[in-house]
MARBA-3410 file (N, C-alpha, C, O; in Angstrom, 1 decimal):
91
5.4,9.2,-12.5,5.3,8.9,-11.1,3.9,8.7,-10.7,3.0,9.4,-11.1 ~ 3.7,7.8,-9.7,2.3,7.6,-9.2,2.5,7.6,-7.7,3.4,6.9,-7.1 ~ 1.6,8.2,-7.0,1.6,8.3,-5.5,0.4,7.6,-5.0,-0.7,7.8,-5.4 ~ 0.6,6.7,-4.0,-0.5,6.0,-3.3,-1.1,6.9,-2.3,-0.4,7.2,-1.2 ~ -2.2,7.4,-2.5,-2.9,8.3,-1.6,-4.2,7.6,-1.1,-5.2,7.6,-1.8
-4.1,7.1,0.1,-5.2,6.4,0.7,-5.8,5.3,-0.2,-7.0,5.2,-0.4 ~ -4.9,4.5,-0.8,-5.3,3.3,-1.6,-5.6,3.6,-3.0,-5.9,2.7,-3.8 ~ -5.5,4.8,-3.4,-5.7,5.2,-4.9,-4.4,5.7,-5.4,-3.8,6.6,-4.8 ~ -3.9,5.2,-6.5,-2.7,5.7,-7.1,-3.0,6.9,-8.0,-3.8,6.9,-8.9 ~ -2.4,8.0,-7.6,-2.6,9.3,-8.2,-1.4,9.6,-9.1,-0.3,9.8,-8.5
-1.6,9.7,-10.4,-0.4,10.1,-11.2,0.1,11.5,-11.0,-0.7,12.4,-10.7 ~ 1.4,11.7,-11.1,2.0,13.0,-11.1,2.5,13.2,-12.5,3.4,12.4,-13.0 ~ 2.0,14.2,-13.2,2.4,14.5,-14.6,3.1,15.8,-14.7,2.6,16.8,-14.2 ~ 4.3,15.7,-15.2,5.1,16.9,-15.4,5.0,17.4,-16.9,5.2,16.6,-17.8 ~ 4.5,18.6,-17.0,4.3,19.1,-18.4,4.4,20.7,-18.3,4.3,21.3,-17.3
4.4,21.3,-19.5,4.4,22.7,-19.6,3.0,23.2,-19.4,2.1,22.9,-20.1 ~ 2.9,24.0,-18.3,1.5,24.5,-18.0,1.3,26.0,-18.4,0.3,26.6,-18.1 ~ 2.3,26.6,-19.1,2.2,28.0,-19.5,1.0,28.3,-20.3,0.4,29.4,-20.2 ~ 0.6,27.4,-21.2,-0.5,27.6,-22.1,-1.9,27.4,-21.4,-2.9,27.9,-21.9 ~ -1.9,26.6,-20.3,-3.2,26.3,-19.7,-3.6,27.4,-18.7,-4.7,27.9,-18.8
-2.8,27.7,-17.7,-3.1,28.6,-16.7,-1.8,29.2,-16.2,-1.2,28.7,-15.3 ~ -1.4,30.3,-16.8,0.0,30.8,-16.6,0.4,31.1,-15.2,1.6,31.2,-14.9 ~ -0.6,31.3,-14.3,-0.2,31.7,-12.9,-0.1,30.4,-12.0,0.3,30.6,-10.8 ~ -0.3,29.2,-12.5,-0.2,28.0,-11.8,1.1,27.3,-12.1,1.5,27.1,-13.2 ~ 1.8,26.9,-11.0,3.0,26.1,-11.2,2.7,24.6,-11.0,3.5,23.7,-11.4
1.5,24.3,-10.4,1.1,23.0,-10.2,-0.4,23.0,-9.8,-0.9,24.0,-9.3 ~ -1.1,21.9,-10.1,-2.5,21.8,-9.6,-2.9,20.4,-9.5,-2.4,19.5,-10.2 ~ -3.9,20.1,-8.7,-4.5,18.8,-8.6,-5.9,18.9,-9.3,-6.7,19.7,-9.0 ~ -6.0,18.0,-10.3,-7.3,18.0,-11.0,-8.2,16.9,-10.4,-7.9,15.7,-10.5 ~ -9.2,17.4,-9.6,-10.0,16.4,-8.9,-10.9,15.6,-9.8,-11.3,14.5,-9.4
-11.2,16.1,-11.0,-12.0,15.3,-11.9,-11.3,14.1,-12.4,-11.8,13.0,-12.5 ~ -10.0,14.4,-12.9,-9.2,13.3,-13.4,-8.3,12.6,-12.3,-7.7,11.5,-12.6 ~ -8.3,13.2,-11.1,-7.5,12.7,-10.0,-6.0,12.5,-10.5,-5.4,11.5,-10.4 ~ -5.5,13.7,-10.9,-4.1,13.7,-11.4,-3.5,15.0,-10.9,-4.1,16.0,-10.8 ~ -2.2,14.9,-10.4,-1.4,16.1,-10.0,-0.6,16.5,-11.2,0.2,15.7,-11.8
-0.8,17.8,-11.7,0.0,18.3,-12.8,1.1,19.3,-12.2,0.7,20.1,-11.4 ~ 2.3,19.2,-12.6,3.4,20.0,-12.2,4.0,20.6,-13.4,4.4,19.9,-14.3 ~ 4.2,21.9,-13.4,4.9,22.6,-14.5,6.3,22.1,-14.6,7.0,22.0,-13.6 ~ 6.8,21.7,-15.8,8.1,21.0,-15.9,9.2,21.7,-15.3,10.1,21.0,-14.6 ~ 9.4,23.1,-15.4,10.5,23.7,-14.7,10.5,23.6,-13.2,11.5,23.8,-12.6
9.4,23.2,-12.6,9.3,23.1,-11.2,9.3,21.6,-10.7,8.8,21.3,-9.6 ~ 9.7,20.7,-11.5,9.6,19.3,-11.2,10.4,18.9,-10.0,10.2,17.8,-9.4 ~ 11.4,19.7,-9.6,12.2,19.3,-8.4,11.8,20.1,-7.1,12.4,20.0,-6.1 ~ 10.7,20.8,-7.2,10.2,21.6,-6.1,9.3,20.7,-5.2,8.1,20.5,-5.5 ~ 9.9,20.2,-4.2,9.2,19.2,-3.3,8.1,19.9,-2.5,7.1,19.3,-2.2
8.3,21.2,-2.2,7.2,21.9,-1.4,6.0,22.0,-2.3,4.9,21.9,-1.8 ~ 6.2,22.3,-3.5,5.1,22.4,-4.5,4.3,21.0,-4.6,3.1,21.0,-4.6 ~ 5.1,20.0,-4.7,4.5,18.6,-4.8,3.7,18.3,-3.5,2.6,17.8,-3.6 ~ 4.3,18.6,-2.4,3.6,18.3,-1.1,2.3,19.1,-1.0,1.3,18.6,-0.5 ~ 2.3,20.3,-1.5,1.1,21.2,-1.5,0.0,20.5,-2.2,-1.1,20.4,-1.8
0.3,20.0,-3.4,-0.7,19.4,-4.3,-1.1,18.0,-3.7,-2.3,17.6,-3.9 ~ -0.2,17.3,-3.0,-0.6,16.1,-2.4,-1.7,16.3,-1.3,-2.6,15.5,-1.2 ~ -1.6,17.4,-0.6,-2.6,17.7,0.4,-4.0,17.9,-0.3,-5.0,17.5,0.2 ~ -4.0,18.6,-1.4,-5.3,18.7,-2.2,-5.8,17.3,-2.6,-7.0,17.1,-2.4 ~ -4.9,16.5,-3.0,-5.4,15.1,-3.4,-5.9,14.3,-2.2,-6.9,13.6,-2.3
-5.2,14.5,-1.0,-5.7,13.8,0.2,-7.1,14.3,0.6,-7.9,13.5,1.0 ~ -7.3,15.6,0.6,-8.6,16.2,0.9,-9.7,15.6,0.0,-10.8,15.3,0.4 ~ -9.4,15.5,-1.3,-10.3,15.0,-2.3,-10.6,13.5,-2.0,-11.8,13.1,-2.0 ~ -9.6,12.7,-1.7,-9.8,11.3,-1.5,-10.6,11.0,-0.2,-11.3,10.1,-0.1 ~ -10.5,11.9,0.8,-11.2,11.8,2.0,-12.6,12.4,2.0,-13.4,12.3,2.9
-12.9,13.1,0.8,-14.2,13.7,0.6,-14.5,14.8,1.7,-15.6,14.9,2.2 ~ -13.4,15.5,2.1,-13.6,16.6,3.0,-13.9,17.9,2.3,-13.2,18.3,1.3 ~ -15.0,18.5,2.7,-15.4,19.8,2.0,-14.8,20.9,2.9,-14.9,20.9,4.1 ~ -14.2,21.9,2.2,-13.7,23.1,2.9,-13.7,24.3,2.0,-13.6,24.1,0.8 ~ -13.7,25.4,2.6,-13.5,26.7,1.8,-12.2,26.7,1.1,-11.2,26.2,1.6
-12.2,27.2,-0.2,-11.0,27.2,-1.0,-9.8,27.9,-0.3,-8.7,27.4,-0.4 ~ -10.1,29.0,0.4,-9.0,29.7,1.0,-8.4,28.9,2.2,-7.2,28.9,2.4 ~ -9.2,28.3,2.9,-8.8,27.4,4.0,-8.0,26.2,3.5,-7.0,25.8,4.0 ~ -8.5,25.6,2.4,-7.7,24.5,1.8,-6.4,24.9,1.3,-5.4,24.2,1.5 ~ -6.3,26.1,0.7,-5.0,26.6,0.2,-4.0,26.8,1.4,-2.8,26.5,1.3
-4.5,27.4,2.5,-3.7,27.7,3.7,-3.2,26.4,4.3,-2.1,26.3,4.6 ~ -4.1,25.4,4.4,-3.8,24.1,5.0,-2.7,23.4,4.1,-1.7,22.9,4.6 ~ -3.0,23.4,2.8,-2.0,22.8,1.9,-0.6,23.4,2.0,0.4,22.7,2.0 ~ -0.6,24.7,2.0,0.7,25.4,2.1,1.4,25.1,3.5,2.6,24.9,3.5 ~ 0.6,25.2,4.5,1.2,25.0,5.9,1.7,23.6,6.0,2.8,23.4,6.6
1.0,22.6,5.5,1.5,21.2,5.6,2.8,21.0,4.8,3.7,20.4,5.2 ~ 2.8,21.6,3.6,3.9,21.5,2.7,5.1,22.1,3.4,6.3,21.6,3.3 ~ 4.9,23.3,4.0,6.0,24.0,4.7,6.6,23.2,5.9,7.8,23.1,6.1 ~ 5.7,22.6,6.7,6.1,21.8,7.8,6.9,20.6,7.3,8.0,20.3,7.9 ~ 6.5,19.9,6.3,7.3,18.8,5.8,8.6,19.2,5.2,9.6,18.6,5.6
8.6,20.2,4.3,9.9,20.5,3.7,10.8,21.2,4.7,12.1,21.0,4.6 ~ 10.3,22.0,5.6,11.2,22.8,6.5,11.8,21.8,7.5,13.0,21.9,7.9 ~ 11.0,20.9,8.1,11.4,20.0,9.2,12.3,18.9,8.7,13.1,18.4,9.4 ~ 12.2,18.5,7.4,13.1,17.5,6.9,14.2,18.1,6.0,14.8,17.3,5.2 ~ 14.4,19.4,6.1,15.4,20.1,5.3,15.4,19.7,3.8,16.4,19.5,3.2
14.2,19.7,3.3,14.0,19.5,1.8,14.1,20.8,1.1,13.4,21.8,1.5 ~ 15.0,20.9,0.1,15.2,22.2,-0.5,14.2,22.5,-1.6,13.3,21.7,-1.8 ~ 14.5,23.6,-2.2,13.7,24.1,-3.4,12.3,24.4,-3.0,11.3,24.3,-3.8 ~ 12.1,24.9,-1.8,10.7,25.4,-1.4,10.4,26.6,-2.2,11.2,27.5,-2.4 ~ 9.2,26.7,-2.8,8.7,27.8,-3.5,8.4,29.0,-2.6,7.6,28.8,-1.7
9.0,30.1,-2.8,8.7,31.3,-2.0,7.6,32.1,-2.6,7.3,33.2,-2.1
END
């Protein structure tokens, strides 16, 4: 899957992340500009929305504190998935 984020196609790669960083279910790699999602969580739309926000911030070259970025990403993901009744939100 590839997502058009402000004119740049960002690949979404589903793979086993247990060997890389066991506490992450997904992450956006700003160097490679790729969203990686742990295979068992491939249907978690909240998780994908969260990572899309990280990719958007990167594409717009917005600098922010990591904690604030995480809070923003999660809040945007929650607003989208909750208001559009998208299931499989990660708790």
